[in-house]
C-alpha positions as CSV (number, residue, x, y, z in Angstrom):
1,M,2.6,47.2,9.7
2,M,1.4,48.3,6.3
3,P,-1.6,46.3,5.1
4,S,-1.0,44.3,2.0
5,L,-3.0,44.8,-1.2
6,H,-5.8,42.3,-2.1
7,I,-4.1,39.9,-4.5
8,G,-6.8,40.3,-7.2
9,K,-6.7,44.0,-7.1
10,G,-2.9,44.0,-7.1
11,R,-2.7,41.6,-10.0
12,S,-5.1,43.9,-12.0
13,Q,-3.0,47.0,-11.3
14,L,0.2,45.2,-12.2
15,A,-1.2,43.8,-15.4
16,Q,-2.3,47.3,-16.4
17,A,1.2,48.6,-15.8
18,L,2.7,45.7,-17.8
19,R,0.4,46.4,-20.8
20,R,1.1,50.1,-20.8
21,R,4.8,49.7,-20.0
22,R,4.3,52.2,-17.2
23,L,6.9,53.1,-14.6
24,I,5.3,52.3,-11.2
25,Q,5.9,52.5,-7.5
26,F,4.6,50.2,-4.8
27,S,5.1,49.6,-1.1
28,R,6.0,46.4,0.6
29,R,5.4,45.4,4.2
30,F,9.1,44.5,4.6
31,E,10.5,47.8,3.3
32,D,10.4,51.4,4.5
33,S,10.9,53.0,1.1
34,P,8.8,52.4,-2.1
35,V,10.0,50.1,-4.9
36,R,10.2,51.5,-8.4
37,G,10.4,49.8,-11.8
38,Y,8.6,48.2,-14.8
39,V,6.5,45.1,-14.5
40,L,7.8,42.3,-16.9
41,D,5.8,39.3,-15.9
42,I,3.1,38.2,-13.4
43,G,2.7,34.6,-12.1
44,P,0.3,33.0,-9.6
45,R,2.3,34.2,-6.5
46,F,5.3,36.2,-7.8
47,F,5.7,39.0,-10.3
48,M,8.9,40.2,-12.0
49,L,10.1,43.8,-12.0
50,A,12.9,45.5,-13.9
51,L,14.2,47.5,-11.0
52,V,15.0,51.3,-11.3
53,S,17.4,52.2,-8.5
54,D,17.3,55.5,-6.5
55,R,20.2,56.6,-8.7
56,I,18.0,56.2,-11.8
57,W,19.7,53.3,-13.4
58,F,18.3,49.8,-14.2
59,D,19.6,47.5,-11.6
60,G,18.7,43.9,-12.5
61,F,15.5,42.1,-11.9
62,E,13.5,41.4,-8.7
63,C,10.6,39.1,-8.1
64,F,8.2,39.8,-5.3
65,R,5.2,38.0,-3.8
66,L,1.9,39.5,-4.8
67,G,0.6,39.2,-1.2
68,D,3.3,41.4,0.2
69,V,2.6,44.4,-2.1
70,S,0.4,47.5,-1.4
71,E,-0.3,50.9,-2.9
72,V,0.5,50.2,-6.5
73,R,0.6,53.5,-8.3
74,P,2.2,55.4,-11.2
75,D,5.6,56.7,-10.3
76,P,5.0,60.4,-9.3
77,Y,8.3,61.4,-10.8
78,S,8.1,59.3,-13.9
79,R,8.7,62.2,-16.4
80,F,12.0,63.0,-14.7
81,A,13.1,59.3,-14.2
82,E,12.2,58.3,-17.8
83,A,13.9,61.3,-19.3
84,A,17.1,60.5,-17.3
85,L,17.0,56.9,-18.4
86,R,16.6,57.9,-22.1
87,R,19.5,60.3,-21.8
88,R,21.6,57.5,-20.3
89,A,20.6,55.2,-23.2
90,E,18.9,52.9,-20.6
91,G,16.0,51.2,-22.4
92,I,13.5,49.0,-20.6
93,P,15.2,45.6,-20.3
94,R,13.6,42.7,-22.2
95,K,12.1,40.0,-20.0
96,P,14.8,37.4,-19.3
97,R,14.0,33.7,-19.9
98,V,12.9,33.3,-16.3
99,S,9.6,31.8,-15.3
100,V,7.4,33.1,-12.4
101,A,5.0,30.2,-12.7
102,S,6.1,28.8,-9.3
103,I,8.9,29.5,-6.8
104,E,10.6,26.3,-8.0
105,E,10.6,27.3,-11.6
106,L,11.6,30.9,-10.7
107,L,14.7,29.7,-8.9
108,L,15.7,27.1,-11.4
109,S,15.2,29.2,-14.5
110,A,17.0,32.2,-13.0
111,N,19.9,29.9,-12.1
112,R,20.1,28.8,-15.7
113,V,20.2,32.4,-17.1
114,F,22.2,34.3,-14.5
115,P,25.5,33.4,-12.7
116,L,24.0,34.3,-9.2
117,V,20.6,34.2,-7.6
118,T,19.7,36.1,-4.4
119,I,16.9,34.9,-2.1
120,H,15.3,36.8,0.8
121,R,13.4,35.4,3.8
122,E,12.1,38.6,5.2
123,Q,9.6,37.2,7.6
124,V,12.3,35.0,9.2
125,D,15.4,37.1,8.8
126,P,14.6,40.6,7.5
127,D,18.0,42.1,7.5
128,V,20.0,39.6,5.4
129,C,19.9,37.9,2.0
130,F,21.6,34.8,0.6
131,I,23.4,34.8,-2.7
132,G,24.7,31.9,-4.7
133,R,24.1,29.1,-7.1
134,V,21.0,26.9,-6.9
135,L,22.2,23.2,-6.7
136,G,18.8,21.6,-6.4
137,I,15.3,21.7,-5.1
138,G,13.5,19.0,-3.2
139,R,11.3,18.3,-0.3
140,G,10.2,21.9,-0.1
141,S,13.7,23.3,0.2
142,V,16.3,24.9,-2.1
143,S,20.0,24.0,-1.8
144,L,22.1,27.1,-2.3
145,L,25.9,27.2,-2.6
146,E,26.6,30.7,-1.3
147,I,29.1,33.3,-2.2
148,R,30.3,35.5,0.7
149,P,30.6,39.3,1.0
150,D,34.3,39.0,0.2
151,A,33.5,37.1,-3.0
152,T,34.7,33.8,-1.8
153,W,32.6,30.7,-2.0
154,D,31.3,28.4,0.8
155,E,32.5,24.9,0.8
156,K,29.1,23.3,1.3
157,P,25.6,24.4,0.3
158,S,22.9,25.6,2.7
159,E,19.2,24.7,2.6
160,Y,16.3,27.1,2.8
161,R,12.6,26.4,2.9
162,L,10.8,27.5,-0.3
163,S,7.7,28.7,1.7
164,E,9.9,31.2,3.5
165,I,11.2,33.0,0.4
166,T,9.6,36.4,-0.1
167,R,11.8,37.9,-2.8
168,V,14.3,36.7,-5.5
169,N,16.8,38.9,-7.3
170,F,19.2,38.4,-10.2
171,G,21.2,40.4,-12.7
172,G,21.9,43.4,-10.4
173,D,25.1,45.4,-10.0
174,Y,25.9,43.8,-6.7
175,E,25.6,40.2,-8.0
176,D,27.7,41.2,-11.1
177,A,30.4,42.6,-8.8
178,L,30.5,39.4,-6.7
179,V,30.9,37.1,-9.7
180,L,33.3,39.4,-11.4
181,V,35.7,39.1,-8.4
182,G,34.7,35.6,-7.1
183,G,34.2,33.8,-10.4
184,S,31.9,30.9,-10.8
185,A,31.5,28.1,-8.2
186,Q,32.6,25.5,-10.8
187,A,35.8,27.4,-11.7
188,N,36.7,27.8,-8.0
189,K,36.2,24.1,-7.4
190,A,38.6,23.4,-10.3
191,S,41.1,25.9,-8.8
192,D,40.8,24.3,-5.4
193,R,41.5,20.8,-6.9
194,T,44.6,22.3,-8.6
195,R,45.9,23.8,-5.4
196,A,45.3,20.6,-3.5
197,S,47.2,18.6,-6.1
198,T,50.1,21.2,-6.1
199,S,50.2,21.0,-2.3
200,R,50.5,17.2,-2.4
201,H,53.4,17.5,-4.7
202,G,55.4,19.5,-2.2
203,R,54.9,23.1,-3.2
204,G,53.2,24.0,0.0
205,V,50.4,26.1,-1.5
206,V,47.8,27.1,1.2
207,G,44.3,28.2,0.4
208,A,43.0,31.7,1.4
209,G,41.3,32.1,4.8
210,R,37.6,31.9,5.1
211,S,35.2,34.3,6.7
212,T,31.5,34.5,7.6
213,P,29.2,33.1,4.9
214,G,27.5,35.6,2.5
215,R,24.6,37.3,4.3
216,E,24.5,40.8,2.9
217,K,22.1,43.6,3.8
218,R,20.6,45.0,0.6
């Protein structure tokens, strides 16, 4: 397993990249490939990155734990990547109104700004993530109403321990596609109520079948 970077050293390197608006790469102990992007904010335990995908597009925002990061360095192909981004009219995104002051504030503020929030628990379940709406936080857990891989919503929320969350995503292409097809949880609840009312009045409308809850590899 790759050794993690000392948090003090990592924070200093990330802060320098933030000041200089430098495209960086770093490694994580949960991932085989390096992560690339621009640092937008640094908190006590998490920092926020504007992610640059392997296809050289901006792909939303990701927040990582400082203690899981190693080998922070300037991106070795930054001249190419930044030239491609400029030619695609892809400017560095402005920091969204999301706080990394704590995991609680991160989840709640991301949920206010974006339609979907993705959480990862890579120490517990490294191959899946959980996407949905944050319904509440309490007693060390987050309540998440999840959207499935087929863009349908779960009926009931699931709870996950805050201490197990290693990464938080929002505003990416995949989340956008899910909400584009699946709509908001609130809109779907209203639609379900309408279907139920129609069924009671004798029109025989039946809701769509359900599949496995949304646990996607990303």
